[in-house]
Rosetta silent file (secondary structure, phi, psi, omega in degrees, C-alpha in Angstrom):
SEQUENCE: XXXXXXXXXXXXXXXXXXXXXXXXXXXXXXXXXXXXXXXXXXXXXXXXXXXXXXXXXXXXXXXXXXXXXXXXXXXXXXXXXXXXXXXXXXXXXXXXXXXXXXXXXXXXXXXXXXXXXXXXXXXXXXXXXXXXXXXXXXXXXXXXXXXXXXXXXXXXXXXXXXXXXXXXXXXXXXXXXXXXXXXXXXXXXXXXXXXXXXXXXXXXXXXXX
SCORE:     score description
SCORE:     0.000 S_00000001
   1 L     0.000  123.475 -177.052    1.837  -29.385    4.759 S_00000001
   2 L   -74.473  164.568  179.975    3.841  -27.039    2.593 S_00000001
   3 L   -63.555  -28.213  179.175    2.881  -23.425    1.863 S_00000001
   4 L   -72.975  -19.586  178.991    1.985  -24.366   -1.729 S_00000001
   5 L   -91.280  -14.839  178.712   -0.627  -26.884   -0.455 S_00000001
   6 L   -66.151  153.179  170.226   -2.349  -24.453    1.895 S_00000001
   7 E   -73.832  117.765 -178.487   -5.657  -22.870    0.957 S_00000001
   8 E   -89.906  126.018 -169.281   -4.755  -19.421   -0.116 S_00000001
   9 E  -119.755  133.293  163.317   -7.251  -16.860    1.055 S_00000001
  10 E   -99.277  127.257 -178.785   -7.847  -13.148    0.087 S_00000001
  11 E  -104.257  129.404 -179.216   -9.793  -11.222    2.724 S_00000001
  12 E  -123.532  113.803  175.917  -11.893   -8.309    1.538 S_00000001
  13 L  -158.254  141.149 -175.208  -13.466   -6.155    4.295 S_00000001
  14 L   -86.832    2.789  175.258  -13.447   -2.421    4.844 S_00000001
  15 L  -107.681  119.302  179.832  -12.767   -2.683    8.611 S_00000001
  16 H   -56.401  -45.213 -177.236   -9.053   -3.170    9.485 S_00000001
  17 H   -59.857  -39.628  178.991   -9.738   -4.837   12.817 S_00000001
  18 H   -63.292  -47.346  179.123  -12.047   -7.406   11.132 S_00000001
  19 H   -60.448  -40.167 -178.121   -9.468   -8.232    8.563 S_00000001
  20 H   -66.247  -42.772 -178.991   -6.774   -8.653   11.147 S_00000001
  21 H   -63.954  -43.255  176.403   -9.016  -10.912   13.259 S_00000001
  22 H   -59.049  -46.141 -179.641  -10.058  -13.006   10.270 S_00000001
  23 H   -58.564  -40.104  177.117   -6.455  -13.304    9.168 S_00000001
  24 H   -60.309  -39.329  179.972   -5.430  -14.538   12.661 S_00000001
  25 H   -68.094  -46.111 -178.795   -7.994  -17.313   12.518 S_00000001
  26 H   -62.314  -52.480 -177.314   -6.976  -18.382    9.002 S_00000001
  27 H   -67.363  -16.771  175.426   -3.270  -18.207    9.631 S_00000001
  28 L   -84.654    0.211  178.361   -3.622  -20.195   12.838 S_00000001
  29 L   -95.915  137.941 -177.980   -4.829  -23.123   10.785 S_00000001
  30 L   -69.325  -23.675 -176.727   -2.081  -25.393    9.435 S_00000001
  31 L  -100.180   10.982  178.712   -3.840  -25.846    6.054 S_00000001
  32 E  -130.458  154.737  170.811   -4.617  -22.149    5.333 S_00000001
  33 E  -149.543  148.610  176.558   -2.850  -18.935    4.768 S_00000001
  34 E   -88.971  120.969  175.849   -3.874  -15.289    4.099 S_00000001
  35 E   -93.202  -20.343 -178.568   -2.189  -14.103    0.859 S_00000001
  36 E  -171.272  165.018  178.406   -3.567  -10.641    0.786 S_00000001
  37 E  -133.910  149.859  172.557   -6.139   -8.180    2.257 S_00000001
  38 E  -146.770  145.683 -178.218   -8.226   -5.506    0.596 S_00000001
  39 L  -101.077   -9.268 -179.018  -10.546   -2.805    1.899 S_00000001
  40 L  -138.395  164.664  177.588  -12.473   -1.986   -1.361 S_00000001
  41 H   -64.616  -36.298 -176.289  -13.820   -3.791   -4.359 S_00000001
  42 H   -69.135  -40.859  177.843  -11.253   -2.085   -6.604 S_00000001
  43 H   -65.812  -37.835  176.025   -8.337   -3.242   -4.360 S_00000001
  44 H   -55.464  -47.725 -178.307   -9.899   -6.746   -4.314 S_00000001
  45 H   -61.783  -42.343 -176.576   -9.846   -6.946   -8.078 S_00000001
  46 H   -69.968  -44.221  179.462   -6.179   -5.848   -8.193 S_00000001
  47 H   -67.535  -34.111  172.911   -5.127   -8.195   -5.380 S_00000001
  48 H   -60.406  -48.042 -179.387   -6.948  -11.126   -6.949 S_00000001
  49 H   -66.027  -26.722 -179.430   -5.114  -10.692  -10.187 S_00000001
  50 H   -81.976  -38.167 -169.491   -1.828  -10.364   -8.361 S_00000001
  51 H  -108.787  -20.602 -177.423   -2.128  -13.294   -5.937 S_00000001
  52 L    44.465   65.490 -178.436   -4.785  -15.618   -7.595 S_00000001
  53 L   -70.547  162.159  171.584   -6.039  -16.970   -4.180 S_00000001
  54 L   -67.634  -41.402  179.119   -7.975  -20.177   -3.890 S_00000001
  55 E  -140.932  140.022  169.576  -10.821  -18.501   -2.161 S_00000001
  56 E  -103.838  122.735  177.669  -11.872  -14.874   -1.645 S_00000001
  57 E   -91.349  112.268 -161.517  -13.540  -14.069    1.601 S_00000001
  58 E  -124.523  126.055  169.806  -15.833  -11.212    0.690 S_00000001
  59 L   -83.766  148.720  178.821  -17.874   -8.764    2.773 S_00000001
  60 L   -87.227  -29.145 -178.244  -20.866   -7.318    0.839 S_00000001
  61 L   -90.998  103.467  176.276  -20.855   -3.905    2.430 S_00000001
  62 L  -133.947  159.870  179.009  -17.967   -2.080    0.901 S_00000001
  63 L   -71.035  144.674  179.374  -17.471    1.638   -0.127 S_00000001
  64 L    63.619  -98.509 -174.491  -18.327    2.485   -3.703 S_00000001
  65 L   -78.060  126.753 -178.011  -18.274   -0.922   -5.457 S_00000001
  66 L   -75.470  167.268  175.750  -20.333   -3.475   -3.547 S_00000001
  67 H   -57.810  -47.636 -174.082  -19.283   -7.001   -2.640 S_00000001
  68 H   -68.125  -35.902  177.875  -21.684   -8.529   -5.146 S_00000001
  69 H   -69.034  -32.535 -179.325  -20.408   -6.162   -8.005 S_00000001
  70 H   -67.733  -42.476  175.624  -16.826   -7.128   -6.946 S_00000001
  71 H   -57.164  -49.790 -178.841  -17.594  -10.833   -7.204 S_00000001
  72 H   -60.090  -41.807 -178.161  -19.112  -10.340  -10.701 S_00000001
  73 H   -61.069  -52.078 -176.283  -16.128   -8.212  -11.838 S_00000001
  74 H   -65.411  -36.410 -173.963  -13.586  -10.821  -10.695 S_00000001
  75 H   -74.136  -29.130  175.770  -15.536  -13.779  -12.125 S_00000001
  76 H   -62.728  -31.747  179.271  -15.706  -12.057  -15.496 S_00000001
  77 H   -92.446  -27.241 -175.907  -11.901  -12.068  -15.593 S_00000001
  78 L  -138.159   84.403 -176.430  -11.418  -15.280  -13.660 S_00000001
  79 L   -63.749  -15.635  177.943  -14.389  -17.610  -14.054 S_00000001
  80 L   -81.982  -13.512 -178.304  -12.770  -20.184  -11.840 S_00000001
  81 L   -49.165  134.724  177.907  -12.766  -17.781   -8.833 S_00000001
  82 L  -117.823  142.106 -172.507  -14.364  -19.095   -5.660 S_00000001
  83 E  -135.004  145.331  167.591  -15.895  -16.874   -3.047 S_00000001
  84 E  -122.286  119.597  177.726  -17.228  -17.195    0.550 S_00000001
  85 E   -82.478  137.554  175.824  -19.301  -14.232    1.610 S_00000001
  86 E  -132.337  103.501 -166.565  -18.821  -13.014    5.220 S_00000001
  87 E  -145.129  168.795  169.486  -21.256  -10.326    6.010 S_00000001
  88 L   -88.913  -16.305 -173.215  -23.821   -8.771    8.463 S_00000001
  89 L   -73.782  119.141 -179.348  -26.471   -8.830    5.751 S_00000001
  90 L  -109.687    3.561 -177.908  -29.037  -11.579    6.476 S_00000001
  91 L   -72.898  147.451 -176.827  -31.801  -10.715    3.967 S_00000001
  92 H   -63.265  -28.258  176.721  -32.937  -13.284    1.477 S_00000001
  93 H   -72.574  -35.238  178.314  -32.236  -10.857   -1.474 S_00000001
  94 H   -62.702  -42.047 -178.933  -28.685  -10.299   -0.241 S_00000001
  95 H   -64.873  -48.367 -174.113  -28.116  -14.074   -0.178 S_00000001
  96 H   -64.888  -41.573  177.759  -29.777  -14.601   -3.563 S_00000001
  97 H   -61.815  -43.336  177.916  -27.758  -11.800   -5.185 S_00000001
  98 H   -68.689  -36.852 -178.774  -24.452  -13.104   -3.828 S_00000001
  99 H   -75.336  -34.575  176.417  -25.055  -16.664   -4.900 S_00000001
 100 H   -66.768  -31.412  177.777  -26.295  -15.519   -8.331 S_00000001
 101 H   -68.255  -26.946 -178.853  -23.026  -13.521   -8.671 S_00000001
 102 L   132.652    1.787 -177.985  -21.017  -16.545   -8.089 S_00000001
 103 L   -73.357  142.691 -178.323  -20.411  -16.955   -4.411 S_00000001
 104 L  -101.023  -15.915 -179.667  -20.235  -20.673   -3.189 S_00000001
 105 E  -137.890  154.929  179.368  -20.549  -19.949    0.545 S_00000001
 106 E  -147.962  117.897  176.701  -22.428  -17.474    2.731 S_00000001
 107 E  -134.038  150.627 -173.746  -21.894  -16.916    6.412 S_00000001
 108 E  -100.281  137.889  176.848  -23.080  -14.186    8.788 S_00000001
 109 L   -62.346  134.774 -178.030  -20.591  -12.306   11.032 S_00000001
 110 L   111.314  -18.897  178.186  -21.413  -13.439   14.587 S_00000001
 111 L   -73.095  160.604  177.491  -21.576  -17.093   13.709 S_00000001
 112 L   -57.672  145.700 -177.412  -18.907  -19.332   15.424 S_00000001
 113 H   -62.913  -24.072  175.006  -15.461  -19.094   13.815 S_00000001
 114 H   -58.653  -29.279 -179.113  -15.733  -22.853   13.080 S_00000001
 115 H   -67.653  -39.845  174.472  -18.321  -21.987   10.471 S_00000001
 116 H   -58.466  -48.028 -177.926  -15.634  -19.820    8.704 S_00000001
 117 H   -64.067  -46.249  178.923  -13.197  -22.677    8.635 S_00000001
 118 H   -58.534  -40.373 -176.726  -15.845  -25.174    7.448 S_00000001
 119 H   -67.951  -39.584 -179.224  -16.975  -22.823    4.717 S_00000001
 120 H   -65.597  -42.495 -179.121  -13.369  -22.311    3.388 S_00000001
 121 H   -66.995  -46.827 -176.684  -12.671  -26.057    3.438 S_00000001
 122 H   -62.277  -45.137 -176.922  -16.000  -27.008    1.813 S_00000001
 123 H   -70.563  -37.486  177.383  -15.819  -24.430   -0.962 S_00000001
 124 H   -60.962  -32.686  177.515  -12.133  -25.315   -1.616 S_00000001
 125 L   -77.614   -0.744  179.272  -13.199  -28.863   -2.073 S_00000001
 126 L   101.016   -2.728 -175.930  -15.677  -27.866   -4.720 S_00000001
 127 L   -96.802 -167.569  178.432  -18.780  -27.779   -2.596 S_00000001
 128 L  -120.507  154.278  175.762  -21.156  -25.096   -1.211 S_00000001
 129 E  -137.177  108.653 -174.349  -21.568  -23.941    2.329 S_00000001
 130 E  -131.336   98.203  176.866  -24.948  -22.426    3.371 S_00000001
 131 L   -57.542  156.517  179.419  -25.676  -22.648    7.179 S_00000001
 132 H   -46.673  -46.630  177.669  -29.182  -23.362    8.240 S_00000001
 133 H   -56.947  -36.113 -174.377  -30.132  -19.719    8.941 S_00000001
 134 H   -72.333  -42.965  179.076  -28.908  -18.766    5.514 S_00000001
 135 H   -59.725  -43.405 -178.661  -30.918  -21.668    3.904 S_00000001
 136 H   -59.729  -45.004 -179.893  -33.973  -20.592    5.783 S_00000001
 137 H   -66.182  -42.633  175.932  -33.740  -16.992    4.647 S_00000001
 138 H   -62.032  -38.668  179.049  -33.194  -18.100    1.077 S_00000001
 139 H   -67.347  -25.490 -178.367  -36.168  -20.411    1.191 S_00000001
 140 L   -77.183   -6.559 -175.430  -38.418  -17.528    2.310 S_00000001
 141 L   -85.118  132.865  176.521  -37.772  -15.671   -0.955 S_00000001
 142 L   -99.114  144.758 -175.403  -40.539  -15.909   -3.471 S_00000001
 143 H   -60.244  -37.514 -174.900  -39.798  -15.912   -7.243 S_00000001
 144 H   -83.160   10.638  178.556  -42.392  -13.256   -8.029 S_00000001
 145 H   -93.929    4.146 -179.588  -40.745  -10.754   -5.629 S_00000001
 146 L   -63.241  132.217  176.858  -37.998   -9.963   -8.211 S_00000001
 147 L  -112.146  149.165 -179.850  -37.725   -6.257   -8.955 S_00000001
 148 L   -74.810  169.015  177.324  -36.444   -4.717  -12.153 S_00000001
 149 H   -60.390  -43.472 -177.182  -33.413   -2.270  -12.074 S_00000001
 150 H   -63.294  -43.311  178.978  -35.794    0.743  -12.479 S_00000001
 151 H   -60.109  -38.452  177.712  -38.046   -0.600   -9.593 S_00000001
 152 H   -64.068  -35.641  177.274  -35.050   -0.940   -7.402 S_00000001
 153 H   -67.676  -42.207  179.837  -34.059    2.659   -8.169 S_00000001
 154 H   -62.572  -43.917 -178.451  -37.586    3.834   -7.336 S_00000001
 155 H   -59.412  -43.204 -175.420  -37.615    1.760   -4.136 S_00000001
 156 H   -68.516  -36.464  176.583  -34.312    3.213   -2.971 S_00000001
 157 H   -73.771  -30.679  173.900  -35.583    6.783   -3.545 S_00000001
 158 H   -62.890  -42.143 -171.061  -38.863    5.865   -1.757 S_00000001
 159 H   -70.964  -21.507 -178.685  -36.810    4.681    1.223 S_00000001
 160 L   -91.846    7.904  175.481  -34.979    8.025    1.419 S_00000001
 161 L    85.848   18.452  178.733  -38.318    9.837    1.697 S_00000001
 162 L   -84.520  151.112 -177.912  -38.814   11.220   -1.750 S_00000001
 163 L   -85.754  167.878  176.285  -42.267   11.922   -3.155 S_00000001
 164 H   -57.509  -39.795  178.707  -43.437   10.535   -6.492 S_00000001
 165 H   -67.529  -40.183  176.793  -42.793   13.826   -8.138 S_00000001
 166 H   -65.273  -40.262 -177.876  -39.232   14.102   -6.674 S_00000001
 167 H   -66.140  -43.920 -179.540  -38.498   10.512   -7.802 S_00000001
 168 H   -62.076  -37.487 -179.390  -39.700   11.293  -11.337 S_00000001
 169 H   -69.068  -39.601 -179.432  -37.415   14.431  -11.483 S_00000001
 170 H   -68.949  -32.583 -175.719  -34.430   12.429  -10.189 S_00000001
 171 H  -101.761   -5.640  178.793  -34.890    9.607  -12.610 S_00000001
 172 L    71.159   38.021  177.622  -36.079   11.651  -15.602 S_00000001
 173 L  -130.793  165.734 -175.924  -39.431    9.971  -15.785 S_00000001
 174 L   -74.241  159.248  179.313  -43.047   11.083  -15.447 S_00000001
 175 H   -67.075  -33.429  175.033  -44.882   11.080  -12.124 S_00000001
 176 H   -63.713  -37.427  176.499  -47.435    8.691  -13.635 S_00000001
 177 H   -63.967  -43.296  178.812  -44.667    6.233  -14.541 S_00000001
 178 H   -57.967  -46.501  179.419  -43.356    6.496  -10.932 S_00000001
 179 H   -57.955  -36.587  178.401  -46.855    5.620   -9.671 S_00000001
 180 H   -65.145  -43.708 -179.240  -46.972    2.517  -11.849 S_00000001
 181 H   -65.163  -40.424 -178.207  -43.591    1.437  -10.524 S_00000001
 182 H   -62.093  -43.995  178.649  -44.689    2.049   -6.904 S_00000001
 183 H   -54.295  -46.930  179.190  -47.796   -0.037   -7.518 S_00000001
 184 H   -65.760  -34.578  177.408  -45.735   -2.948   -8.891 S_00000001
 185 H   -61.105  -50.627  178.844  -43.346   -2.589   -5.976 S_00000001
 186 H   -58.586  -37.767 -179.237  -46.174   -2.847   -3.408 S_00000001
 187 H   -72.746  -40.853 -176.589  -47.587   -5.900   -5.157 S_00000001
 188 H   -72.151  -28.561 -179.666  -44.251   -7.704   -5.385 S_00000001
 189 L   -96.621   -0.374  178.135  -43.331   -7.055   -1.780 S_00000001
 190 L    57.679   44.708  179.743  -46.867   -7.840   -0.674 S_00000001
 191 L  -112.251  146.980 -177.561  -47.097   -4.472    1.076 S_00000001
 192 L   -79.738  -33.100 -178.992  -50.168   -2.315    1.782 S_00000001
 193 L  -146.547 -179.019 -175.785  -48.410    0.994    1.607 S_00000001
 194 H   -63.651  -41.901 -177.617  -45.034    2.705    0.921 S_00000001
 195 H   -60.937  -47.510 -178.559  -43.916    2.438    4.567 S_00000001
 196 H   -63.757  -34.354  179.993  -44.504   -1.308    4.785 S_00000001
 197 H   -66.509  -43.059  176.160  -42.694   -1.668    1.428 S_00000001
 198 H   -65.567  -36.900  178.473  -39.596    0.149    2.702 S_00000001
 199 H   -62.550  -49.714  179.279  -39.601   -1.802    5.926 S_00000001
 200 H   -60.153  -43.041 -176.413  -39.775   -5.106    3.977 S_00000001
 201 H   -66.913  -37.271  173.301  -37.067   -3.964    1.527 S_00000001
 202 H   -65.191  -42.421 -179.442  -34.718   -3.161    4.454 S_00000001
 203 H   -67.874  -34.636 -174.079  -35.357   -6.537    6.143 S_00000001
 204 H   -90.259  -13.744  176.726  -34.801   -8.444    2.941 S_00000001
 205 L    93.912   16.756  174.623  -31.711   -6.592    1.811 S_00000001
 206 L   -73.152  -31.084 -179.266  -33.346   -4.840   -1.261 S_00000001
 207 L  -130.556  142.252  175.982  -32.222   -1.531    0.163 S_00000001
 208 L  -134.551  149.864  174.558  -29.240   -0.622    2.290 S_00000001
 209 L  -116.130    0.000    0.000  -28.203    2.623    3.951 S_00000001
């Protein structure tokens, strides 16, 4: 197989050792090659435009611009772009957001390296790759748990220990409006109090620290 026939992969991860390890696995396969590496979303956008890889292997946890935001940005400029997410995030909301942004594969760090190879081959062939644990997490997501942008902002500030008054001041809204948002958040997350809502949000990937 010539180099032009190989699956060209862009690796995006903010950990150098992780990138090196992934590249070693990919470059050890006769039908694949690493064409570039990036440690941030901004670098990924630049590298994608320069190398036009067949598949971008994307971590979701990146400094500043998230992996989901990076996928959206690249697909706005290159609608044909294909992505496989490789991340530690296992929450149903993480998976939903990544797939909605345009990812065709989703695998968890810690899975056998064969899963990585299978994902790249499947997505390159035009398919999707969602291992059973990912499918199960996604299936657990209920449609009525969707939060608005403002509710996500309130939830994130709740998770960092802010009171309703503090949240209102930070977001420029009234305390009464904050209380309404909190009530909606509790209902959508099926939580009895703020603490349970935060725990659920962390487990599902609605909030990250």
